[in-house]
KEDOBA-435333 format. One line per 2 residues: number of its first residue (from 0); their letters; for each residue x, y, z of N, C-alpha, C, O, CB. Coordinates in nm, 4 decimals. Glycine has a CB too. Layout:
<rs>
NUM> a> X,Y,Z,X,Y,Z,X,Y,Z,X,Y,Z,X,Y,Z | ...
</rs>
This chain:
<rs>
0> xx> -0.6062,2.6961,0.3608,-0.4921,2.6092,0.3218,-0.5243,2.4654,0.3497,-0.5972,2.4336,0.4436,-0.3631,2.6488,0.3965 | -0.4694,2.3782,0.2676,-0.4867,2.2340,0.2824,-0.3504,2.1690,0.2719,-0.2769,2.1935,0.1762,-0.5846,2.1766,0.1754
2> xx> -0.3162,2.0869,0.3689,-0.1944,2.0110,0.3564,-0.2277,1.8652,0.3193,-0.3192,1.8033,0.3737,-0.1132,2.0179,0.4876 | -0.1511,1.8160,0.2271,-0.1687,1.6778,0.1798,-0.0416,1.6009,0.2083,0.0672,1.6443,0.1705,-0.2034,1.6729,0.0273
4> xx> -0.0539,1.4897,0.2729,0.0659,1.4051,0.3128,0.0474,1.2665,0.2604,-0.0445,1.1944,0.2993,0.0859,1.3996,0.4695 | 0.1386,1.2290,0.1687,0.1384,1.0973,0.1144,0.2193,0.9998,0.2010,0.3127,1.0406,0.2701,0.1920,1.1006,-0.0255
6> xx> 0.1836,0.8738,0.1971,0.2595,0.7717,0.2603,0.2334,0.6404,0.1909,0.1408,0.6291,0.1106,0.2272,0.7636,0.4073 | 0.3166,0.5387,0.2223,0.2988,0.4048,0.1655,0.3934,0.3662,0.0579,0.3919,0.2510,0.0146,0.1664,0.3919,0.1137
8> xx> 0.4751,0.4552,0.0123,0.5721,0.4229,-0.0915,0.6793,0.3358,-0.0394,0.6937,0.3182,0.0816,0.6317,0.5460,-0.1497 | 0.7581,0.2787,-0.1323,0.8708,0.1924,-0.0892,0.9210,0.1086,-0.2046,0.8916,0.1356,-0.3211,0.8287,0.1002,0.0275
10> xx> 0.9945,0.0100,-0.1713,1.0570,-0.0824,-0.2684,0.9753,-0.2115,-0.2729,0.9494,-0.2738,-0.1700,1.2073,-0.1129,-0.2301 | 0.9360,-0.2496,-0.3918,0.8569,-0.3721,-0.4062,0.9053,-0.4454,-0.5310,0.9514,-0.3831,-0.6266,0.7029,-0.3404,-0.4152
12> xx> 0.8945,-0.5779,-0.5292,0.9316,-0.6562,-0.6470,0.8258,-0.6536,-0.7539,0.7074,-0.6361,-0.7251,0.9593,-0.7978,-0.6085 | 0.8675,-0.6707,-0.8752,0.7646,-0.6791,-0.9828,0.6583,-0.7830,-0.9513,0.6877,-0.8927,-0.9040,0.8302,-0.7133,-1.1180
14> xx> 0.5339,-0.7453,-0.9788,0.4218,-0.8320,-0.9453,0.3641,-0.8084,-0.8065,0.2590,-0.8616,-0.7711,0.4639,-0.9734,-0.9568 | 0.4349,-0.7279,-0.7294,0.3871,-0.7003,-0.5929,0.2839,-0.5900,-0.5851,0.2403,-0.5359,-0.6867,0.5022,-0.6645,-0.5055
16> xx> 0.2458,-0.5578,-0.4631,0.1418,-0.4603,-0.4377,0.1883,-0.3551,-0.3332,0.2715,-0.3818,-0.2465,0.0138,-0.5321,-0.3897 | 0.1309,-0.2380,-0.3467,0.1483,-0.1304,-0.2446,0.0160,-0.0537,-0.2397,-0.0592,-0.0466,-0.3368,0.2722,-0.0316,-0.2798
18> xx> -0.0081,0.0031,-0.1214,-0.1191,0.0958,-0.1099,-0.0675,0.2316,-0.0635,-0.0053,0.2437,0.0420,-0.2261,0.0416,-0.0127 | -0.0945,0.3321,-0.1440,-0.0579,0.4655,-0.1076,-0.1731,0.5366,-0.0391,-0.2898,0.5149,-0.0717,-0.0130,0.5420,-0.2287
20> xx> -0.1383,0.6221,0.0567,-0.2388,0.7024,0.1240,-0.2095,0.8491,0.1094,-0.0935,0.8897,0.1032,-0.2473,0.6658,0.2697 | -0.3143,0.9295,0.1038,-0.2984,1.0756,0.1002,-0.3912,1.1323,0.2061,-0.5133,1.1332,0.1904,-0.3304,1.1359,-0.0434
22> xx> -0.3304,1.1797,0.3149,-0.4083,1.2330,0.4263,-0.4167,1.3810,0.4132,-0.3152,1.4493,0.3996,-0.3479,1.1947,0.5613 | -0.5370,1.4314,0.4172,-0.5636,1.5777,0.4091,-0.5848,1.6393,0.5476,-0.6324,1.5751,0.6412,-0.6882,1.6050,0.3212
24> xx> -0.5469,1.7675,0.5556,-0.5563,1.8340,0.6831,-0.6970,1.8887,0.7173,-0.7225,1.9395,0.8265,-0.4582,1.9449,0.6854 | -0.7855,1.8752,0.6185,-0.9236,1.9155,0.6426,-1.0168,1.8239,0.5613,-0.9700,1.7388,0.4857,-0.9454,2.0664,0.6045
26> xx> -1.1452,1.8413,0.5770,-1.2381,1.7536,0.5133,-1.2216,1.7518,0.3641,-1.2052,1.8565,0.3015,-1.3755,1.7916,0.5483 | -1.2258,1.6315,0.3055,-1.2185,1.6167,0.1600,-1.3561,1.6077,0.0964,-1.3676,1.5916,-0.0251,-1.1379,1.4937,0.1241
28> xx> -1.4582,1.6177,0.1758,-1.5952,1.6032,0.1245,-1.6209,1.7068,0.0162,-1.6945,1.6787,-0.0784,-1.6993,1.6177,0.2389 | -1.5623,1.8262,0.0270,-1.5895,1.9311,-0.0722,-1.4846,1.9336,-0.1834,-1.4835,2.0264,-0.2644,-1.5952,2.0676,-0.0040
30> xx> -1.3978,1.8347,-0.1886,-1.3017,1.8261,-0.2978,-1.3730,1.7990,-0.4288,-1.4418,1.6978,-0.4420,-1.1978,1.7170,-0.2703 | -1.3577,1.8882,-0.5261,-1.4170,1.8598,-0.6558,-1.3567,1.7353,-0.7197,-1.4273,1.6483,-0.7707,-1.3999,1.9786,-0.7479
32> xx> -1.2261,1.7300,-0.7153,-1.1542,1.6170,-0.7730,-1.0297,1.5933,-0.6903,-0.9624,1.6888,-0.6516,-1.1182,1.6422,-0.9226 | -0.9981,1.4706,-0.6628,-0.8688,1.4340,-0.6039,-0.8059,1.3345,-0.6993,-0.8737,1.2573,-0.7670,-0.8838,1.3735,-0.4572
34> xx> -0.6713,1.3395,-0.7021,-0.6070,1.2542,-0.8015,-0.4661,1.2166,-0.7578,-0.4047,1.2797,-0.6717,-0.6031,1.3241,-0.9377 | -0.4196,1.1132,-0.8202,-0.2766,1.0696,-0.8027,-0.2055,1.0942,-0.9360,-0.2534,1.0569,-1.0432,-0.2653,0.9132,-0.7591
36> xx> -0.0906,1.1578,-0.9244,-0.0012,1.1789,-1.0381,0.1291,1.1087,-1.0073,0.1567,1.0734,-0.8927,0.0219,1.3311,-1.0667 | 0.2091,1.0886,-1.1111,0.3450,1.0342,-1.0841,0.4413,1.0964,-1.1842,0.4042,1.1411,-1.2928,0.3481,0.8752,-1.0945
38> xx> 0.5678,1.0965,-1.1412,0.6739,1.1518,-1.2220,0.7950,1.0580,-1.2131,0.8573,1.0427,-1.1080,0.7099,1.2965,-1.1757 | 0.8255,0.9965,-1.3272,0.9429,0.9092,-1.3325,1.0656,0.9910,-1.3677,1.0518,1.0993,-1.4246,0.9228,0.7950,-1.4350
40> xx> 1.1832,0.9440,-1.3365,1.3077,1.0177,-1.3705,1.3137,1.0532,-1.5156,1.2960,0.9667,-1.6014,1.4306,0.9363,-1.3344 | 1.3385,1.1800,-1.5458,1.3517,1.2260,-1.6827,1.2240,1.2359,-1.7616,1.2258,1.2599,-1.8823,1.4415,1.1389,-1.7528
42> xx> 1.1093,1.2167,-1.6909,0.9819,1.2264,-1.7590,0.8930,1.3350,-1.6959,0.9180,1.3829,-1.5853,0.9109,1.0911,-1.7562 | 0.7871,1.3719,-1.7723,0.6945,1.4718,-1.7202,0.5959,1.4014,-1.6200,0.5723,1.2806,-1.6241,0.6155,1.5426,-1.8403
44> xx> 0.5421,1.4868,-1.5317,0.4423,1.4341,-1.4432,0.3150,1.3951,-1.5205,0.2704,1.4683,-1.6088,0.4106,1.5360,-1.3348 | 0.2578,1.2797,-1.4863,0.1417,1.2332,-1.5581,0.0317,1.1916,-1.4573,0.0578,1.1506,-1.3442,0.1800,1.1150,-1.6519
46> xx> -0.0922,1.2053,-1.5068,-0.2084,1.1618,-1.4279,-0.2133,1.0110,-1.4208,-0.2023,0.9433,-1.5231,-0.3393,1.2159,-1.4879 | -0.2301,0.9567,-1.2988,-0.2435,0.8120,-1.2832,-0.3890,0.7754,-1.2656,-0.4381,0.6843,-1.3322,-0.1610,0.7614,-1.1640
48> xx> -0.4603,0.8456,-1.1758,-0.6000,0.8168,-1.1490,-0.6634,0.9324,-1.0805,-0.5957,1.0061,-1.0088,-0.6155,0.6920,-1.0661 | -0.7948,0.9519,-1.1001,-0.8669,1.0623,-1.0382,-0.9993,1.0135,-0.9835,-1.0540,0.9134,-1.0298,-0.8891,1.1761,-1.1384
50> xx> -1.0498,1.0845,-0.8854,-1.1812,1.0505,-0.8307,-1.2539,1.1805,-0.8000,-1.1961,1.2714,-0.7404,-1.1690,0.9605,-0.7023 | -1.3791,1.1899,-0.8397,-1.4540,1.3100,-0.8229,-1.5317,1.3095,-0.6893,-1.5366,1.2086,-0.6188,-1.5480,1.3279,-0.9402
52> xx> -1.5911,1.4238,-0.6578,-1.6665,1.4339,-0.5373,-1.7767,1.3272,-0.5300,-1.8082,1.2784,-0.4214,-1.7250,1.5716,-0.5263 | -1.8339,1.2917,-0.6421,-1.9378,1.1906,-0.6495,-1.8812,1.0516,-0.6738,-1.9544,0.9579,-0.7056,-2.0357,1.2256,-0.7580
54> xx> -1.7510,1.0397,-0.6586,-1.6766,0.9121,-0.6651,-1.6735,0.8500,-0.8015,-1.6579,0.7284,-0.8126,-1.7350,0.8142,-0.5703 | -1.6883,0.9306,-0.9093,-1.6564,0.8803,-1.0418,-1.5046,0.8722,-1.0505,-1.4326,0.9563,-0.9965,-1.7167,0.9718,-1.1553
56> xx> -1.4583,0.7698,-1.1193,-1.3095,0.7498,-1.1283,-1.2670,0.7438,-1.2739,-1.3451,0.7124,-1.3637,-1.2646,0.6177,-1.0545 | -1.1397,0.7753,-1.2930,-1.0781,0.7575,-1.4242,-0.9317,0.7153,-1.4033,-0.8717,0.7465,-1.3004,-1.0877,0.8897,-1.5101
58> xx> -0.8756,0.6448,-1.5007,-0.7418,0.5889,-1.4874,-0.6664,0.6058,-1.6181,-0.7229,0.6059,-1.7275,-0.7478,0.4400,-1.4469 | -0.5350,0.6204,-1.6006,-0.4495,0.6163,-1.7179,-0.4576,0.4740,-1.7795,-0.4771,0.3755,-1.7084,-0.3009,0.6548,-1.6801
60> xx> -0.4425,0.4667,-1.9089,-0.4522,0.3360,-1.9739,-0.3479,0.2391,-1.9198,-0.3719,0.1187,-1.9109,-0.4362,0.3505,-2.1248 | -0.2322,0.2932,-1.8840,-0.1211,0.2068,-1.8382,-0.1456,0.1397,-1.7037,-0.0743,0.0462,-1.6673,0.0050,0.2876,-1.8290
62> xx> -0.2466,0.1868,-1.6291,-0.2704,0.1304,-1.4963,-0.4094,0.0688,-1.4848,-0.4418,0.0110,-1.3810,-0.2526,0.2377,-1.3899 | -0.4904,0.0792,-1.5858,-0.6273,0.0233,-1.5779,-0.6211,-0.1227,-1.5491,-0.5400,-0.1951,-1.6071,-0.7058,0.0472,-1.7075
64> xx> -0.7076,-0.1681,-1.4583,-0.7113,-0.3067,-1.4206,-0.6125,-0.3514,-1.3148,-0.6198,-0.4622,-1.2616,-0.6911,-0.3852,-1.5372 | -0.5170,-0.2583,-1.2854,-0.4140,-0.2896,-1.1832,-0.4225,-0.1991,-1.0639,-0.3932,-0.2409,-0.9519,-0.2751,-0.2798,-1.2424
66> xx> -0.4627,-0.0739,-1.0857,-0.4668,0.0256,-0.9777,-0.6103,0.0608,-0.9460,-0.6948,0.0615,-1.0355,-0.3877,0.1526,-1.0158 | -0.6396,0.0901,-0.8204,-0.7729,0.1332,-0.7799,-0.7589,0.2538,-0.6907,-0.6835,0.2525,-0.5934,-0.8501,0.0200,-0.7080
68> xx> -0.8330,0.3593,-0.7248,-0.8368,0.4824,-0.6428,-0.9619,0.4806,-0.5600,-1.0671,0.4364,-0.6061,-0.8316,0.6112,-0.7308 | -0.9512,0.5294,-0.4354,-1.0652,0.5371,-0.3481,-1.0440,0.6470,-0.2463,-0.9353,0.7043,-0.2381,-1.0902,0.4037,-0.2797
70> xx> -1.1485,0.6775,-0.1673,-1.1333,0.7786,-0.0650,-1.2243,0.7467,0.0522,-1.3278,0.6819,0.0366,-1.1636,0.9179,-0.1210 | -1.1846,0.7926,0.1681,-1.2591,0.7729,0.2917,-1.2836,0.9081,0.3518,-1.1934,0.9692,0.4089,-1.1838,0.6802,0.3910
72> xx> -1.4072,0.9557,0.3388,-1.4342,1.0934,0.3940,-1.4188,1.1016,0.5419,-1.3766,1.2051,0.5936,-1.5740,1.1389,0.3590 | -1.4518,0.9946,0.6137,-1.4407,0.9931,0.7593,-1.2985,1.0123,0.8071,-1.2736,1.0673,0.9144,-1.4946,0.8643,0.8137
74> xx> -1.2027,0.9641,0.7225,-1.0619,0.9757,0.7596,-0.9894,1.0804,0.6820,-0.8682,1.0966,0.6960,-0.9933,0.8462,0.7416 | -1.0635,1.1533,0.5983,-1.0040,1.2600,0.5139,-0.8847,1.2085,0.4374,-0.7821,1.2760,0.4287,-0.9620,1.3805,0.5994
76> xx> -0.8973,1.0882,0.3813,-0.7835,1.0210,0.3178,-0.8250,0.9614,0.1832,-0.9336,0.9060,0.1663,-0.7271,0.9104,0.4103 | -0.7322,0.9761,0.0889,-0.7494,0.9106,-0.0414,-0.6444,0.8021,-0.0515,-0.5367,0.8109,0.0074,-0.7374,1.0129,-0.1608
78> xx> -0.6788,0.6982,-0.1285,-0.5892,0.5849,-0.1412,-0.5650,0.5501,-0.2870,-0.6439,0.5825,-0.3758,-0.6451,0.4649,-0.0674 | -0.4536,0.4833,-0.3078,-0.4281,0.4217,-0.4385,-0.3749,0.2818,-0.4141,-0.2616,0.2641,-0.3693,-0.3269,0.5065,-0.5243
80> xx> -0.4588,0.1809,-0.4442,-0.4175,0.0407,-0.4328,-0.3493,0.0065,-0.5657,-0.4087,0.0192,-0.6728,-0.5417,-0.0570,-0.4018 | -0.2256,-0.0363,-0.5563,-0.1494,-0.0714,-0.6752,-0.1122,-0.2192,-0.6711,-0.0400,-0.2652,-0.5827,-0.0230,0.0160,-0.6869
82> xx> -0.1641,-0.2920,-0.7704,-0.1364,-0.4362,-0.7791,-0.0593,-0.4651,-0.9077,-0.0551,-0.3833,-0.9996,-0.2690,-0.5193,-0.7745 | 0.0008,-0.5825,-0.9115,0.0752,-0.6274,-1.0333,0.1708,-0.5201,-1.0780,0.1747,-0.4848,-1.1959,-0.0220,-0.6624,-1.1498
84> xx> 0.2474,-0.4683,-0.9859,0.3381,-0.3584,-1.0148,0.4463,-0.4003,-1.1151,0.4920,-0.5146,-1.1161,0.4023,-0.3082,-0.8855 | 0.4846,-0.3066,-1.1970,0.5864,-0.3249,-1.3022,0.6994,-0.2277,-1.2800,0.6806,-0.1229,-1.2182,0.5260,-0.3055,-1.4436
86> xx> 0.8169,-0.2614,-1.3298,0.9313,-0.1678,-1.3155,0.8968,-0.0260,-1.3754,0.9478,0.0756,-1.3281,1.0593,-0.2285,-1.3884 | 0.8147,-0.0230,-1.4736,0.7814,0.1105,-1.5341,0.6833,0.1880,-1.4458,0.6507,0.3020,-1.4790,0.7196,0.0927,-1.6776
88> xx> 0.6357,0.1326,-1.3373,0.5564,0.2093,-1.2400,0.6462,0.2837,-1.1430,0.5974,0.3613,-1.0609,0.4615,0.1170,-1.1627 | 0.7746,0.2616,-1.1509,0.8672,0.3331,-1.0622,0.8595,0.4835,-1.0854,0.8754,0.5297,-1.1984,1.0113,0.2839,-1.0837
90> xx> 0.8356,0.5591,-0.9809,0.8167,0.7051,-0.9916,0.7913,0.7613,-0.8523,0.7695,0.6890,-0.7550,0.6976,0.7407,-1.0884 | 0.7952,0.8920,-0.8480,0.7450,0.9609,-0.7302,0.5955,0.9837,-0.7522,0.5554,1.0382,-0.8550,0.8217,1.0966,-0.7048
92> xx> 0.5157,0.9435,-0.6588,0.3695,0.9609,-0.6704,0.3224,1.0774,-0.5854,0.3569,1.0895,-0.4678,0.2955,0.8322,-0.6285 | 0.2434,1.1618,-0.6475,0.1959,1.2809,-0.5830,0.0445,1.2802,-0.5698,-0.0262,1.2360,-0.6604,0.2414,1.4023,-0.6588
94> xx> -0.0041,1.3286,-0.4586,-0.1433,1.3462,-0.4353,-0.1810,1.4903,-0.4763,-0.1052,1.5843,-0.4523,-0.1782,1.3166,-0.2869 | -0.2974,1.5054,-0.5373,-0.3450,1.6363,-0.5794,-0.4900,1.6520,-0.5426,-0.5677,1.5570,-0.5525,-0.3255,1.6563,-0.7294
96> xx> -0.5274,1.7705,-0.5002,-0.6653,1.7995,-0.4637,-0.7139,1.9323,-0.5208,-0.6441,2.0328,-0.5077,-0.6795,1.8004,-0.3136 | -0.8275,1.9359,-0.5818,-0.8938,2.0553,-0.6259,-1.0097,2.0754,-0.5248,-1.1138,2.0100,-0.5311,-0.9443,2.0435,-0.7784
98> xx> -0.9850,2.1694,-0.4321,-1.0812,2.1910,-0.3272,-1.1773,2.3030,-0.3563,-1.1337,2.4137,-0.3879,-1.0117,2.2178,-0.2011 | -1.3052,2.2792,-0.3471,-1.4062,2.3809,-0.3787,-1.3842,2.5061,-0.2968,-1.3831,2.5002,-0.1738,-1.5472,2.3268,-0.3541
100> xx> -1.3665,2.6198,-0.3628,-1.3509,2.7469,-0.2977,-1.2149,2.7719,-0.2376,-1.1911,2.8795,-0.1827,-1.4506,2.7594,-0.1949 | -1.1227,2.6738,-0.2462,-0.9924,2.6861,-0.1787,-0.8765,2.6820,-0.2728,-0.7699,2.7358,-0.2430,-0.9758,2.5781,-0.0780
102> xx> -0.8953,2.6181,-0.3882,-0.7864,2.6054,-0.4878,-0.7312,2.4680,-0.4947,-0.7920,2.3712,-0.4491,-0.6751,2.7002,-0.4575 | -0.6108,2.4603,-0.5545,-0.5485,2.3326,-0.5819,-0.4264,2.3136,-0.4916,-0.3537,2.4084,-0.4617,-0.5090,2.3226,-0.7303
104> xx> -0.4061,2.1892,-0.4493,-0.2986,2.1560,-0.3604,-0.2298,2.0310,-0.4005,-0.2900,1.9416,-0.4600,-0.3474,2.1438,-0.2232 | -0.1007,2.0233,-0.3678,-0.0150,1.9081,-0.3982,0.0495,1.8578,-0.2665,0.0775,1.9356,-0.1753,0.0961,1.9471,-0.5049
106> xx> 0.0712,1.7280,-0.2607,0.1502,1.6710,-0.1543,0.2967,1.6761,-0.1928,0.3340,1.7228,-0.3004,0.1063,1.5274,-0.1240 | 0.3773,1.6271,-0.1026,0.5225,1.6309,-0.1273,0.5765,1.5138,-0.2050,0.6911,1.5156,-0.2499,0.5944,1.6385,0.0009
108> xx> 0.4951,1.4126,-0.2211,0.5344,1.2954,-0.3011,0.5879,1.1797,-0.2189,0.6461,1.1993,-0.1122,0.6380,1.3351,-0.4010 | 0.5681,1.0614,-0.2685,0.6215,0.9402,-0.2084,0.6798,0.8547,-0.3165,0.6177,0.8383,-0.4215,0.5140,0.8634,-0.1304
110> xx> 0.7979,0.7990,-0.2948,0.8726,0.7263,-0.3957,0.8271,0.5799,-0.3972,0.8220,0.5135,-0.2937,1.0250,0.7369,-0.3693 | 0.7951,0.5329,-0.5148,0.7681,0.3893,-0.5384,0.8702,0.3344,-0.6320,0.8853,0.3840,-0.7436,0.6268,0.3663,-0.5953
112> xx> 0.9425,0.2309,-0.5890,1.0421,0.1687,-0.6709,1.0066,0.0212,-0.6883,0.9921,-0.0539,-0.5918,1.1819,0.1862,-0.6095 | 0.9932,-0.0172,-0.8156,0.9593,-0.1553,-0.8454,1.0814,-0.2195,-0.9113,1.1176,-0.1880,-1.0247,0.8322,-0.1647,-0.9377
114> xx> 1.1442,-0.3118,-0.8353,1.2707,-0.3663,-0.8822,1.2953,-0.4970,-0.8148,1.2455,-0.5230,-0.7053,1.3865,-0.2702,-0.8568 | 1.3755,-0.5823,-0.8832,1.4217,-0.7076,-0.8186,1.5252,-0.6739,-0.7124,1.5771,-0.7636,-0.6460,1.4823,-0.8074,-0.9240
</rs>
């Protein structure tokens, strides 16, 4: 079993920044892929950004150039640096991990609200 705990969400003004963290209960070195998803009210959950075991990354078109995904194996933590935030970025952000030999896991989510 793997527990994923997100943190760092909150209320921010348009144009502001936040950094989300996803702390894993065990080593993320063997994670095939880790990713951030988000779900806005009334919408389906969507992929925001992903990072592979070899640190290749991919981003949704809507966040390219504004968001950066990264991970720190020593801290068993994945991050999402979000800059130039827009109201349409408002959503619950979820951490996801595909762990080699263990399966897939989700965090409980952290709310990001971008508003004046």
